[in-house]
C-alpha positions as CSV (number, residue, x, y, z in Angstrom):
1,M,4.5,-32.3,68.2
2,L,6.5,-29.0,68.3
3,R,4.7,-25.7,68.2
4,P,5.5,-23.3,65.3
5,A,7.8,-21.1,67.3
6,Q,9.7,-24.1,68.7
7,Q,10.1,-25.8,65.2
8,N,11.5,-22.3,64.0
9,Q,13.9,-22.0,66.6
10,R,15.2,-25.7,66.2
11,T,15.7,-24.9,62.5
12,H,17.9,-21.7,63.6
13,H,20.0,-23.8,65.7
14,I,20.6,-26.4,63.0
15,N,21.4,-23.5,60.5
16,F,23.9,-22.0,63.1
17,F,25.8,-25.2,63.7
18,W,25.9,-25.9,59.7
19,M,27.3,-22.3,59.3
20,I,29.9,-23.0,61.9
21,A,31.0,-26.2,60.2
22,V,31.1,-24.6,56.7
23,I,33.3,-21.7,57.8
24,I,35.8,-24.1,59.7
25,I,36.0,-26.3,56.6
26,L,36.5,-23.4,54.3
27,A,39.2,-21.9,56.6
28,M,41.0,-25.2,56.6
29,L,41.0,-25.5,52.9
30,V,42.1,-21.9,52.2
31,G,44.8,-22.3,54.9
32,S,45.9,-25.5,53.2
33,A,46.1,-24.2,50.0
34,Y,47.8,-21.1,51.2
35,A,50.4,-23.2,53.0
36,Q,51.2,-25.4,49.8
37,Q,52.2,-22.4,47.8
38,P,55.8,-22.4,46.7
39,T,58.1,-19.9,48.2
40,Q,60.3,-18.1,45.8
41,L,63.7,-17.2,47.1
42,P,65.3,-14.1,45.9
43,K,68.0,-14.5,43.3
44,D,71.7,-14.1,44.6
45,T,73.2,-11.5,42.5
46,S,76.4,-11.1,44.3
47,S,78.3,-12.9,41.8
48,A,76.7,-11.8,38.6
49,P,79.1,-10.4,36.1
50,G,79.3,-6.7,35.6
51,I,78.0,-5.6,39.0
52,N,78.6,-2.0,39.9
53,L,80.5,-1.4,43.0
54,G,79.1,2.0,43.4
55,A,75.6,0.6,43.8
56,K,76.7,-1.7,46.3
57,A,78.0,1.2,48.4
58,T,74.8,3.0,47.9
59,V,72.9,-0.1,49.0
60,A,75.1,-0.3,52.1
61,V,74.5,3.3,53.0
62,D,70.8,2.9,52.6
63,A,70.7,-0.1,54.8
64,K,72.8,1.6,57.4
65,A,70.4,4.8,57.3
66,D,67.3,2.3,57.6
67,V,68.9,0.9,60.8
68,Q,69.6,4.1,62.3
69,A,65.9,5.2,61.6
70,G,64.6,2.0,63.1
71,I,66.6,2.7,66.2
72,S,65.4,6.2,66.5
73,M,61.8,5.4,66.3
74,S,59.8,6.3,69.4
75,P,57.6,3.8,71.3
76,L,54.6,5.7,69.9
77,D,55.8,5.0,66.3
78,N,56.5,1.4,67.2
79,L,52.8,1.0,68.4
80,R,51.3,2.8,65.6
81,S,52.9,0.4,63.1
82,K,51.2,-2.6,64.8
83,I,47.7,-1.1,64.7
84,F,45.1,-2.9,62.5
85,L,41.5,-2.4,61.4
86,G,39.0,-5.1,60.6
87,V,35.5,-5.5,59.1
88,G,33.4,-8.4,59.4
89,V,30.1,-10.0,59.2
90,G,28.5,-12.5,61.8
91,Y,25.5,-14.9,62.2
92,N,24.0,-14.4,65.5
93,L,21.8,-16.9,67.5
94,P,19.4,-15.6,70.4
95,M,20.1,-17.6,73.4
96,S,18.2,-16.1,76.3
97,T,14.6,-16.9,76.8
98,G,13.3,-13.2,76.4
99,L,15.1,-13.0,73.1
100,R,14.9,-16.3,71.4
101,D,11.1,-16.6,71.9
102,N,10.3,-13.6,70.0
103,N,13.3,-12.9,67.8
104,S,14.9,-15.2,65.0
105,A,18.5,-15.4,64.2
106,S,20.0,-12.6,62.3
107,V,23.2,-11.5,60.3
108,G,24.9,-8.7,61.6
109,G,28.2,-6.5,61.0
110,H,31.1,-5.3,63.1
111,V,34.1,-3.1,62.8
112,V,37.2,-3.9,65.0
113,F,40.2,-1.7,66.0
114,G,43.2,-3.1,67.7
115,S,46.9,-3.3,68.4
116,N,49.1,-6.6,68.0
117,N,52.3,-4.8,69.2
118,F,52.4,-7.4,72.0
119,C,52.3,-11.1,70.5
120,N,50.5,-12.6,73.5
121,V,48.1,-9.9,74.4
122,W,46.0,-7.8,72.1
123,P,43.8,-4.9,73.3
124,M,40.9,-4.4,70.9
125,L,37.8,-2.2,70.4
126,R,34.8,-3.7,68.7
127,L,31.7,-1.8,67.3
128,G,28.8,-4.2,66.4
129,V,25.3,-3.7,64.8
130,T,22.7,-6.5,64.7
131,P,19.3,-6.0,63.3
132,W,16.6,-8.4,64.8
133,S,13.4,-9.4,63.4
134,R,10.5,-11.0,65.3
135,T,9.5,-14.9,65.0
136,S,6.0,-14.4,64.6
137,E,3.4,-11.7,64.1
138,N,1.6,-13.0,67.2
139,F,4.4,-11.8,69.4
140,P,3.6,-8.1,70.5
141,T,7.0,-7.8,72.2
142,Y,10.2,-8.1,70.3
143,Y,13.4,-6.4,69.8
144,R,14.6,-4.6,66.7
145,W,18.4,-3.4,67.0
146,M,21.4,-4.1,69.1
147,V,24.3,-1.8,68.9
148,D,27.3,-2.1,71.2
149,V,30.7,-0.8,71.8
150,S,33.0,-3.5,73.4
151,P,36.5,-3.0,74.7
152,E,38.2,-6.5,74.7
153,V,41.5,-8.1,75.5
154,R,42.6,-11.1,73.6
155,W,45.2,-13.6,75.0
156,F,47.2,-16.1,72.9
157,P,48.4,-18.9,75.0
158,W,51.0,-20.1,72.4
159,G,51.6,-16.6,70.8
160,C,50.0,-15.0,67.8
161,S,52.9,-16.1,65.4
162,S,52.7,-19.7,66.3
163,S,51.5,-22.3,63.9
164,L,48.2,-22.5,65.6
165,P,47.2,-19.0,66.7
166,L,44.2,-19.7,68.9
167,Y,43.0,-16.9,71.3
168,V,40.6,-16.5,74.0
169,A,39.1,-13.0,75.0
170,G,37.0,-11.3,77.5
171,Q,35.1,-8.0,77.1
172,V,32.7,-5.6,78.5
173,S,30.2,-3.7,76.4
174,V,28.0,-0.5,76.5
175,G,25.1,-0.1,74.0
176,T,21.6,0.0,73.4
177,V,18.8,-2.9,72.5
178,S,15.7,-1.1,71.0
179,G,12.6,-3.0,71.3
180,S,8.6,-2.6,70.9
181,D,8.4,-2.4,74.7
182,N,8.9,1.0,77.0
183,A,11.7,-0.2,79.0
184,G,15.1,1.5,78.9
185,H,17.3,0.7,75.8
186,I,20.8,1.4,77.5
187,G,22.5,-1.7,78.8
188,L,26.0,-2.5,80.3
189,G,27.1,-6.0,79.3
190,A,29.9,-8.6,79.2
191,G,31.0,-11.3,76.9
192,A,33.6,-14.0,76.0
193,N,35.0,-15.4,72.7
194,A,37.4,-17.5,71.2
195,G,39.1,-17.7,67.8
196,I,41.8,-18.4,65.4
197,L,44.0,-16.1,63.1
198,L,44.4,-17.2,59.4
199,F,47.4,-15.8,57.1
200,H,49.1,-14.3,60.3
201,P,52.8,-15.7,60.1
202,N,54.0,-12.8,62.3
203,N,53.1,-9.5,63.8
204,C,54.3,-7.8,60.5
205,A,51.4,-9.3,58.5
206,S,49.9,-6.7,56.2
207,W,46.5,-8.5,56.4
208,F,44.9,-11.4,58.0
209,V,41.6,-13.2,58.6
210,D,39.9,-13.7,62.2
211,V,37.3,-16.8,62.7
212,N,35.6,-16.0,65.9
213,V,33.0,-17.5,68.1
214,R,31.4,-15.0,70.7
215,Y,29.0,-15.2,73.7
216,H,27.4,-11.8,74.5
217,A,25.1,-10.7,77.1
218,P,24.5,-7.0,76.3
219,N,22.7,-6.1,79.5
220,L,24.1,-8.4,81.9
221,L,25.7,-5.9,84.3
222,L,23.2,-2.9,84.2
223,K,19.7,-3.2,82.6
224,S,16.1,-1.9,82.8
225,S,14.2,-3.6,85.7
226,S,11.4,-4.6,83.3
227,R,13.9,-6.5,80.8
228,P,15.3,-10.0,81.2
229,V,19.1,-10.6,80.8
230,L,19.5,-10.9,76.9
231,S,22.2,-13.0,75.6
232,V,23.6,-14.0,72.1
233,I,26.0,-16.5,70.6
234,G,27.5,-15.8,67.3
235,V,30.1,-17.0,64.8
236,S,31.9,-14.3,62.7
237,L,34.6,-13.8,59.9
238,T,36.7,-10.6,59.8
239,F,39.0,-9.3,57.4
240,N,41.7,-7.2,58.9
241,I,44.4,-5.0,57.4
242,A,47.5,-3.2,59.2
243,L,47.4,0.6,59.3
């Protein structure tokens, strides 16, 4: 017979995998519905009666000015036009022994800031906040909050504008994990994640959605000597807008 803590942990694992399945199914349904929307082509007014030749000349001059302005854009302006900001929510499951025995799964939030100036490689910065609650009142030692700042590099093997914009990423992190113990809270960690972009036909997309699975060990590289290495796996959904 499973102990209450083991039974509770098993329930969290089941809920975690169900949530992954639901998010994937919803993403597929939304993506399918989006792909089936009819595309409206602009009307051809070049042969319309009564068209004003002066208006045509004005349009031609404006188009030429736009081209010249685009050519004169500096690399910094071009980079700035490909910057995006994202806000998301994630379901986090404790994996390491020191964390999963004393803490239950939780829902956290994050903000991401990145550049898609290059289609195959995206530099990113992520700020994540995760509140933890203990599994049972019988555990005197447990963790309360995890806050981390993580520089990240994403790599798209088939490009970010492909029909299947999958990516893998690596990251390092610096942050704090507060707990009921007297150990140091600051840690230097590392992580890896993988995901897929939705509604991202090209780098000029004004918004897109990111579905991501992430493994993170917040104190893998540097930790207090009295704390074990902590690790978390989570699935998240992020809404991103171009700036």
